[in-house]
matplotlib code that plots the C-alpha trace (Angstrom):
import matplotlib.pyplot as plt

x = [118.3, 116.0, 114.7, 111.6, 111.7, 112.8, 112.1, 113.7, 111.2, 108.7, 107.2, 107.8, 103.6, 103.2, 104.8, 102.7, 101.7, 104.6, 104.5, 105.3, 105.6, 101.9, 100.6, 97.3, 98.7, 100.2, 97.7, 97.8, 101.2, 100.9, 98.4, 100.4, 103.3, 101.8, 99.9, 102.9, 104.8, 102.1, 102.2, 106.2, 107.4, 104.3, 107.0, 108.4, 105.1, 104.5, 108.2, 107.1, 103.7, 105.6, 104.4, 107.6, 110.4, 113.9, 116.6, 119.9, 122.7, 125.2, 128.1, 128.4, 127.9, 125.8, 122.1, 122.1, 119.1, 117.9, 115.2, 114.4, 113.7, 112.0, 108.2, 106.0, 105.8, 102.7, 104.4, 104.6, 101.0, 100.2, 102.3, 100.3, 97.1, 98.1, 99.9, 97.6, 93.7, 94.1, 92.9, 93.3, 90.0, 87.9, 85.4, 86.9, 90.3, 89.0, 87.5, 90.4, 92.8, 90.8, 91.1, 95.3, 97.1, 99.0, 102.2, 100.6, 99.1, 102.7, 103.9, 100.8, 101.8, 105.3, 104.3, 102.3, 105.0, 107.8, 106.6, 109.0, 111.5, 110.1, 111.7, 109.7, 112.6, 114.2, 111.0, 110.7, 114.1, 113.6, 110.9, 112.1, 115.0, 113.4, 111.1, 114.2, 116.0, 113.3, 112.8, 116.5, 117.0, 113.9, 115.5, 119.1, 117.6, 116.0, 118.7, 121.6, 120.3, 119.2, 121.6, 123.3, 126.7, 127.5, 129.8, 126.7, 124.6, 127.2, 127.8, 123.9, 123.7, 126.3, 124.1, 121.6, 123.3, 124.5, 121.1, 120.2, 122.7, 121.8, 124.3, 122.5, 125.0, 123.2, 120.3, 121.7, 120.3, 118.0, 116.0, 111.8, 109.9, 106.7, 108.1, 107.6, 104.2, 103.3, 99.6, 98.6, 95.3, 97.0, 93.8, 91.7, 94.3, 94.1, 90.1, 91.1, 92.4, 89.9, 88.2, 89.3, 92.7, 92.3, 91.4, 94.2, 96.8, 95.0, 94.8, 98.8, 99.1, 100.7, 100.9, 102.6, 104.8, 102.5, 99.8, 102.1, 102.4, 98.6, 98.6, 101.5, 103.8, 106.7, 105.6, 108.2, 111.0, 111.7, 111.9, 110.3, 113.4, 113.4, 109.6, 109.7, 112.7, 111.0, 107.9, 109.9, 112.4, 110.4, 113.7, 113.3, 116.6, 118.8, 118.8, 115.2, 115.0, 117.6, 115.6, 112.4, 114.4, 115.9, 112.4, 111.0, 114.4, 113.5, 109.5, 109.8, 112.5, 110.9, 107.1, 109.1, 109.3, 112.9, 112.3, 111.3, 114.0, 116.6, 115.5, 117.9, 116.3, 116.8, 120.7, 122.5, 125.7, 127.2, 125.5, 124.2, 120.7, 118.6, 117.0, 113.5, 112.9, 113.8, 112.5, 108.8, 108.8, 109.9, 107.2, 104.4, 105.8, 104.0, 107.2, 109.4, 106.7, 106.3, 110.2, 110.1, 107.5, 109.4, 112.8, 110.7, 109.1, 112.2, 114.1, 111.2, 111.9, 115.5, 115.1, 113.0, 115.0, 117.9, 115.7, 114.7, 118.2, 119.2]
y = [101.6, 102.2, 105.7, 105.2, 103.5, 106.0, 103.4, 105.5, 108.5, 106.1, 108.3, 106.6, 107.2, 104.5, 102.0, 102.7, 99.0, 97.0, 93.3, 92.2, 88.4, 87.5, 85.3, 86.9, 89.9, 87.9, 88.6, 92.4, 92.2, 90.7, 93.0, 96.0, 94.8, 93.9, 97.7, 99.5, 97.4, 97.3, 101.4, 101.4, 98.2, 96.2, 93.3, 93.2, 92.4, 89.5, 88.2, 88.2, 86.3, 83.8, 84.5, 85.7, 83.0, 84.0, 82.5, 83.6, 84.3, 81.6, 83.9, 87.8, 89.8, 88.3, 89.0, 88.9, 87.7, 86.5, 85.1, 81.6, 80.3, 81.8, 83.8, 81.8, 83.6, 84.5, 82.5, 79.5, 79.9, 80.0, 76.9, 75.1, 76.0, 74.3, 71.5, 70.4, 71.6, 71.8, 75.1, 75.4, 73.6, 75.6, 78.3, 80.9, 80.4, 80.3, 83.6, 85.5, 84.0, 85.5, 89.1, 89.1, 90.6, 88.2, 89.0, 87.9, 84.8, 83.7, 84.1, 82.1, 79.5, 79.3, 79.2, 76.0, 74.3, 74.8, 73.7, 74.4, 75.3, 78.9, 81.6, 84.9, 87.5, 86.3, 87.2, 90.5, 91.0, 90.3, 92.0, 94.8, 94.5, 94.4, 97.6, 99.3, 98.0, 98.8, 102.2, 103.1, 101.7, 104.1, 107.1, 106.1, 105.8, 109.4, 111.1, 109.5, 108.9, 112.7, 113.1, 111.1, 110.9, 107.7, 107.6, 108.9, 105.9, 103.3, 105.1, 104.6, 100.8, 100.1, 101.9, 99.9, 96.7, 97.2, 98.2, 94.4, 92.6, 90.0, 90.5, 93.8, 94.9, 98.3, 96.3, 97.1, 96.9, 99.9, 98.0, 98.3, 95.2, 97.3, 99.4, 96.2, 96.9, 93.2, 93.4, 90.3, 90.7, 88.8, 89.5, 87.4, 84.6, 84.2, 84.0, 80.8, 78.6, 76.5, 77.8, 74.5, 75.3, 78.6, 77.8, 75.6, 78.6, 81.0, 78.2, 77.4, 81.7, 80.6, 83.7, 84.8, 87.9, 89.2, 88.7, 90.8, 93.1, 93.9, 94.6, 97.1, 94.9, 96.1, 99.8, 101.7, 100.2, 98.9, 100.8, 99.4, 97.5, 96.0, 94.9, 93.3, 91.4, 90.1, 89.5, 86.9, 85.4, 85.6, 86.8, 89.6, 92.1, 91.1, 95.3, 95.2, 92.2, 94.0, 96.8, 95.0, 93.2, 96.2, 97.3, 94.2, 94.3, 97.9, 97.6, 94.6, 95.4, 98.7, 96.5, 94.7, 95.8, 96.3, 93.0, 90.9, 92.5, 91.2, 87.6, 85.1, 83.2, 86.2, 86.0, 84.6, 85.1, 87.0, 90.3, 90.1, 89.5, 88.0, 89.6, 90.9, 88.5, 85.3, 87.0, 87.4, 83.9, 82.5, 84.7, 82.5, 79.5, 79.0, 77.0, 79.9, 82.3, 80.6, 80.5, 84.3, 85.0, 82.8, 84.8, 88.1, 86.8, 85.5, 88.9, 90.7, 88.6, 89.1, 93.0, 93.0, 90.9, 93.4, 96.3, 94.8, 93.7, 97.5]
z = [118.0, 115.0, 115.0, 115.3, 118.5, 121.3, 123.8, 126.3, 126.1, 127.4, 130.5, 133.9, 134.2, 132.1, 134.4, 137.7, 138.0, 138.5, 139.0, 142.6, 142.0, 143.3, 140.8, 140.9, 139.5, 136.8, 134.2, 135.2, 134.1, 131.0, 130.0, 130.9, 129.0, 126.3, 125.9, 126.3, 123.8, 121.4, 121.4, 120.7, 119.2, 118.0, 116.7, 120.1, 121.4, 118.7, 119.6, 123.5, 122.5, 120.4, 117.0, 115.7, 117.0, 118.6, 119.9, 121.6, 119.3, 119.3, 119.1, 120.2, 122.7, 125.8, 125.7, 121.7, 120.0, 115.9, 114.4, 114.9, 111.5, 108.8, 108.7, 106.3, 103.0, 101.1, 98.2, 100.6, 101.5, 97.9, 97.0, 100.0, 98.4, 95.0, 96.7, 99.6, 98.4, 94.7, 94.6, 91.1, 90.3, 92.4, 91.1, 93.2, 91.9, 88.4, 88.9, 90.4, 87.9, 85.2, 86.9, 87.4, 84.3, 81.9, 84.1, 87.0, 85.3, 84.4, 88.0, 89.3, 86.8, 87.9, 92.0, 90.6, 88.4, 90.5, 93.8, 96.2, 93.8, 93.3, 94.3, 94.6, 95.3, 92.0, 90.1, 91.7, 90.6, 87.3, 86.4, 87.7, 85.7, 82.8, 83.4, 84.2, 80.8, 78.4, 80.2, 80.1, 76.8, 75.8, 77.2, 75.7, 72.3, 72.7, 74.0, 72.4, 68.6, 67.9, 64.9, 61.8, 63.5, 63.1, 65.9, 68.2, 66.8, 67.8, 71.2, 71.6, 70.4, 73.0, 75.7, 74.9, 74.6, 78.3, 79.3, 78.1, 79.5, 81.6, 84.2, 85.5, 87.9, 88.4, 90.7, 93.9, 97.5, 97.0, 94.6, 95.1, 93.8, 94.4, 90.8, 88.9, 88.7, 90.0, 91.2, 93.1, 95.3, 98.0, 100.7, 98.2, 97.7, 101.5, 101.4, 99.1, 102.4, 103.7, 106.8, 108.7, 108.0, 109.1, 112.2, 112.7, 112.1, 114.3, 116.9, 116.5, 116.3, 112.8, 110.5, 107.1, 106.7, 104.5, 107.5, 110.2, 107.1, 107.2, 110.9, 110.8, 112.8, 111.4, 111.4, 110.1, 110.8, 107.2, 104.1, 100.8, 99.6, 103.2, 103.3, 100.2, 101.0, 104.4, 102.2, 99.7, 102.3, 105.8, 107.1, 109.5, 109.5, 112.4, 113.3, 113.6, 115.6, 117.5, 118.2, 119.2, 121.8, 123.3, 123.5, 125.4, 127.5, 128.8, 129.5, 131.0, 133.4, 134.0, 134.7, 137.8, 141.6, 142.7, 144.9, 141.9, 139.7, 141.9, 142.5, 142.1, 139.7, 137.1, 138.0, 135.1, 136.5, 139.3, 139.0, 135.5, 135.6, 132.7, 129.7, 130.0, 127.2, 129.3, 132.6, 131.2, 129.7, 133.5, 135.1, 133.0, 134.5, 137.6, 139.5, 138.8, 139.9, 143.2, 143.9, 143.0, 145.4, 148.2, 147.5, 147.8, 151.0, 152.7, 151.5, 153.7, 156.5, 156.3, 155.9, 158.9, 161.0, 160.6, 161.3, 164.4, 165.5, 165.2]

ax = plt.figure().add_subplot(projection="3d")
ax.plot(x, y, z, "-o")
ax.set_aspect("equal")
plt.show()
């Protein structure tokens, strides 16, 4: 489990309200789960409310989940603005474009011209490699070429040449695209979206990775490299999803009375209870909720009759 979650340290005092299966109390149950989940792992709540889609893993241990599809990225958002709304012809876009640096202007031109073929991750990586190469080349030249030794000069040139090699094998998993010094005013870019289109996305609960980052949905679960990878690809790391699902399961189960937990509707196999994510979604269904209520009523009647016979 991610060190930032600490789900099992949630005080029992936060679970004073426990859902008893009464549909009238469902809203209170959902609000309680929302409040607790948001304070522990915001991503967990955005999975529960459907902003981030997940699905059961097709393989592996029972109860495992993975992201369903990918989050829209800011780059796809920008492409859509170019392709569907032709923002390049608007005064607002022209003003924004003039404020960009030379590198950022080239990137915007690339997004506009390549359309669906644009790969933002490779752009970040390329810019970062060039920045590292220039920096390394300068350091190498300064340190190695300090005398008139011919052998030293040859070695320095070999190192400079290696730094400029197109393979750049030294760019590893820890590379941070923010070091590439790309300055794009994404908040201003989003303001170019027609208000009617924004309302549609709002109504359908469809948000890009950048917008989720703006609301700190991922908290401290990602390092810088992970953050930029997510923003470039829309793919949430598996361990981050698994962590959020653990939080969901724990909070939902602890928010139910014992009678609701034991309802046959939530038993996926003998002695195995459904994941809290599934239970939460089932409880929102009035028909299932009604069957759970009937199960609890019948159980109470059975228990009462048993005590009477004693």
